[in-house]
C-alpha positions as CSV (number, residue, x, y, z in Angstrom):
1,M,-28.0,176.5,26.1
2,Y,-28.1,173.1,28.1
3,A,-31.5,171.6,26.5
4,A,-30.5,172.3,22.6
5,D,-27.2,170.7,23.1
6,H,-26.4,167.6,21.6
7,S,-24.2,166.7,24.3
8,F,-26.1,167.9,27.6
9,G,-29.6,167.9,26.4
10,R,-30.8,164.5,27.5
11,I,-28.3,164.9,30.9
12,F,-29.9,168.2,31.5
13,Q,-33.3,166.9,31.2
14,E,-32.7,163.7,33.2
15,V,-31.4,166.2,36.0
16,T,-34.0,168.5,35.8
17,E,-36.5,165.4,36.2
18,G,-34.8,164.1,38.7
19,H,-33.8,161.5,37.5
20,R,-29.9,161.5,37.4
21,H,-27.7,162.6,40.3
22,D,-24.3,162.5,39.1
23,F,-25.0,166.0,37.9
24,V,-26.5,169.1,39.2
25,L,-27.7,172.0,38.3
26,H,-26.8,175.5,40.0
27,N,-28.2,178.8,39.3
28,G,-28.6,177.5,35.7
29,Y,-25.2,176.0,35.0
30,L,-24.9,172.7,34.6
31,F,-22.3,170.8,36.8
32,R,-20.5,167.6,36.9
33,G,-19.4,167.1,40.6
34,L,-16.8,170.4,40.0
35,Q,-16.6,170.4,36.8
36,L,-18.2,173.6,35.0
37,C,-19.9,171.5,32.0
38,I,-19.5,173.2,28.6
39,P,-22.1,173.1,26.0
40,D,-21.1,172.9,22.2
41,Y,-19.9,175.7,21.1
42,S,-16.4,177.8,20.1
43,L,-15.8,178.4,23.8
44,R,-14.3,174.9,24.7
45,Q,-11.9,175.5,21.8
46,Q,-11.1,179.2,23.4
47,I,-10.3,177.3,26.9
48,I,-8.1,174.6,25.2
49,S,-6.1,178.2,23.7
50,E,-5.8,180.0,26.2
51,L,-4.5,177.3,29.2
52,H,-2.8,175.7,26.5
53,N,-0.8,179.2,25.5
54,K,0.1,179.8,28.9
55,G,3.4,177.6,28.6
56,H,2.4,175.6,25.6
57,F,1.9,172.4,28.0
58,G,2.1,169.0,26.6
59,R,-1.3,166.9,26.3
60,D,-1.3,165.6,29.7
61,K,-0.5,168.7,32.2
62,T,-2.9,170.8,29.4
63,L,-5.9,168.1,30.4
64,A,-4.9,168.4,34.0
65,L,-5.2,172.1,33.9
66,I,-8.7,171.7,31.5
67,S,-10.2,169.0,33.9
68,F,-9.8,170.2,36.9
69,D,-12.5,172.9,36.5
70,F,-13.7,172.1,33.3
71,Y,-15.9,169.0,31.5
72,W,-17.4,167.7,28.2
73,P,-17.5,164.6,26.3
74,K,-14.3,163.8,24.5
75,L,-12.9,166.5,26.5
76,T,-9.5,164.2,26.0
77,S,-9.7,163.9,22.5
78,D,-10.1,167.6,21.9
79,I,-7.0,168.5,23.8
80,A,-4.8,165.9,21.9
81,H,-5.9,167.1,18.6
82,Y,-5.1,171.2,19.6
83,V,-1.8,169.9,20.6
84,D,-0.8,167.8,18.1
85,R,-1.4,170.5,15.8
86,C,-0.3,173.5,17.9
87,Y,2.7,175.7,16.8
88,N,5.8,174.4,18.0
89,P,7.6,177.3,19.6
90,S,11.7,177.0,18.8
91,G,12.1,180.6,20.5
92,V,10.6,183.5,22.6
93,L,7.3,183.9,21.0
94,D,5.8,187.2,20.9
95,L,8.6,189.1,21.1
96,A,8.1,192.9,22.1
97,P,9.0,194.7,19.4
98,I,12.1,197.3,19.5
99,P,11.5,200.9,19.6
100,R,12.6,202.9,16.8
101,I,13.3,206.3,19.1
102,G,14.3,206.7,22.6
103,R,12.5,207.0,25.3
104,F,13.3,208.7,28.6
105,S,13.1,206.5,31.4
106,P,13.2,208.3,35.0
107,K,13.9,205.2,37.0
108,A,16.7,204.2,34.7
109,D,18.7,207.1,34.8
110,E,18.7,207.3,38.8
111,M,19.8,203.8,38.6
112,A,22.8,204.7,36.5
113,K,23.3,207.8,38.8
114,Y,23.7,205.5,41.5
115,L,25.9,203.0,40.3
116,R,28.3,205.5,39.4
117,G,28.1,206.8,42.7
118,I,28.9,203.3,44.0
119,H,31.7,203.1,41.9
120,E,33.2,206.5,42.9
121,Q,32.5,205.8,46.4
122,V,34.6,202.5,45.8
123,K,37.6,203.9,44.0
124,Q,37.5,207.2,47.0
125,T,37.7,204.4,49.5
126,I,40.3,202.1,48.1
127,H,42.8,205.6,47.5
128,E,42.0,206.9,51.3
129,S,42.8,203.2,52.4
130,N,46.3,203.3,50.3
131,T,46.9,206.9,51.8
132,K,46.5,205.6,55.2
133,Y,48.5,202.5,54.5
134,K,51.4,204.3,53.2
135,T,51.4,206.9,56.3
136,R,51.8,203.9,58.8
137,V,54.6,202.5,56.9
138,D,56.2,205.9,56.3
139,N,56.4,206.3,59.3
140,H,58.2,203.2,60.2
141,R,60.6,203.9,56.8
142,R,64.1,205.7,58.2
143,Q,65.5,207.6,54.9
144,V,69.6,207.1,55.5
145,L,71.8,208.6,53.0
146,F,75.2,208.5,52.6
147,D,78.2,210.6,50.9
148,V,80.8,209.6,49.0
149,G,84.0,209.1,51.6
150,D,81.7,208.3,54.4
151,F,82.7,204.9,56.2
152,V,80.1,202.8,57.3
153,W,79.0,199.5,58.8
154,A,77.4,196.4,56.0
155,V,75.8,193.2,56.6
156,L,76.7,190.2,54.9
157,T,73.7,188.1,53.3
158,R,73.7,184.5,53.1
159,D,73.6,185.1,49.3
160,R,77.5,187.1,49.4
161,F,79.2,183.9,51.2
162,P,80.5,181.1,49.3
163,V,78.7,178.0,49.2
164,G,79.4,176.1,52.6
165,E,81.1,179.1,54.7
166,Y,78.0,180.5,55.6
167,N,76.2,179.1,59.5
168,K,74.0,181.5,61.7
169,L,77.6,181.8,63.8
170,K,79.3,183.5,61.3
171,D,80.3,187.3,61.7
172,R,78.4,189.3,59.0
173,K,78.6,192.5,60.0
174,I,82.2,194.0,58.3
175,G,83.7,197.2,58.4
176,P,83.9,200.2,58.8
177,C,84.2,200.6,55.2
178,E,84.6,203.4,52.6
179,V,81.8,204.5,50.2
180,V,83.6,205.1,46.8
181,Q,80.5,205.5,44.9
182,K,76.9,206.6,45.2
183,T,75.0,204.8,42.7
184,N,71.3,205.9,43.6
185,D,69.8,206.8,47.3
186,N,69.7,203.0,47.3
187,A,72.4,201.7,46.4
188,Y,76.4,202.4,47.2
189,R,79.7,200.9,46.5
190,L,81.6,200.4,48.8
191,R,85.8,199.6,49.1
192,L,86.1,196.0,50.5
193,P,88.7,193.8,51.9
194,S,90.5,192.1,49.2
195,H,90.0,188.9,50.7
196,L,86.2,189.2,49.9
197,K,84.7,187.4,47.0
198,T,81.5,189.4,46.4
199,S,79.8,192.2,44.8
200,D,80.8,195.8,46.1
201,V,77.4,196.6,45.7
202,F,75.1,197.3,48.8
203,N,71.4,198.4,49.3
204,V,71.3,201.1,51.7
205,K,69.5,198.6,54.2
206,H,72.2,196.3,54.7
207,L,74.3,199.4,55.7
208,S,74.5,201.4,58.8
209,H,76.3,205.2,59.7
210,C,79.8,204.7,61.5
211,F,79.2,207.8,63.5
212,V,82.3,210.6,64.2
213,D,82.4,213.1,66.6
214,S,81.2,216.3,65.3
215,D,84.8,218.1,65.9
216,D,86.6,215.5,64.3
217,T,87.6,216.6,60.3
218,T,90.5,214.3,60.0
219,M,88.4,211.6,58.5
220,N,88.2,212.5,54.8
221,S,90.6,214.9,54.6
222,R,93.7,213.2,56.1
223,T,93.4,209.6,55.1
224,S,92.6,208.8,51.7
225,S,93.2,205.1,52.3
226,F,93.0,202.7,54.3
227,Q,96.9,201.9,55.2
228,P,98.4,203.3,57.9
229,G,100.4,206.2,57.4
230,V,99.5,207.1,53.9
231,T,97.4,211.1,53.7
232,D,96.4,213.4,51.4
233,A,99.6,215.6,51.9
234,G,102.0,212.5,51.6
235,G,103.1,212.6,55.1
236,S,104.4,210.0,57.6
237,D,102.9,207.8,59.8
238,T,99.8,209.6,61.3
239,D,99.4,209.9,65.0
240,D,96.5,208.0,66.5
241,A,95.4,211.0,68.5
242,E,95.0,212.8,64.8
243,L,92.4,210.3,63.9
244,S,88.7,209.6,64.4
245,D,87.8,206.9,66.1
246,C,85.9,205.5,63.5
247,T,88.9,205.5,61.4
248,L,91.2,203.7,63.9
249,M,88.2,200.9,63.8
250,A,88.7,200.8,59.8
251,L,92.7,200.7,59.8
252,R,92.6,197.9,62.5
253,Y,89.8,196.2,60.6
254,H,92.3,196.0,57.8
255,E,95.2,195.1,59.2
256,L,93.9,192.3,61.2
257,E,92.2,190.8,57.7
258,D,95.7,191.1,56.1
259,Q,97.3,189.3,58.5
260,R,94.5,186.6,58.4
261,K,94.9,186.6,55.0
262,D,98.8,186.1,55.2
263,G,98.2,183.4,57.8
264,N,95.8,181.2,55.9
């Protein structure tokens, strides 16, 4: 093989005769150091093609890959000649053809079921978390309902005061005030003192009951307004003993407010 090769024939003969020591024979193969010498056959082209086409490397990287294990004369020029004429890929080469018929993949089906299971588990966890949170919040939430004619305490928020009149020591609770209309379970319209220039609709969170004794039935039946001595029956001054404590407080509150208004 080497004796008839025009590239290594003379070298092979000199090595065999012991006149040359930069090449060695091992098991019938000629080596230049650790590089295997390749005769002038199509094997050279096959080596270049396989190593270069692994990643379509450039000339220098292809030369480094091949020269690490192989040697022959004009190795550099042969690689440069092949790389210069190699097809320059503009995209992915050797694309796998798309199958025309559907195929069942057990692993892909199992993966899809697994992902669907995770999604359902996340939804269930979120639902349970929201339910627990709602339960905890509802335990601390009080549902307060009022009827038309009830007397309540009302709290004035900061935005209900005229500009410049609000301060943190100013009275904020007014009442008792009568409920004159129920807008919904969260909003009620109250009968406010005439000097208050604010909306008469209050949120239920700003209202609280003016409690009345269970045996007292005079609040709604006898007094129809905050003016003392006026009753549904059209009678004269009402005896304080016949009025509920809450009604008396309402009457006294409006008397004081009217006096303060007249004084101003």
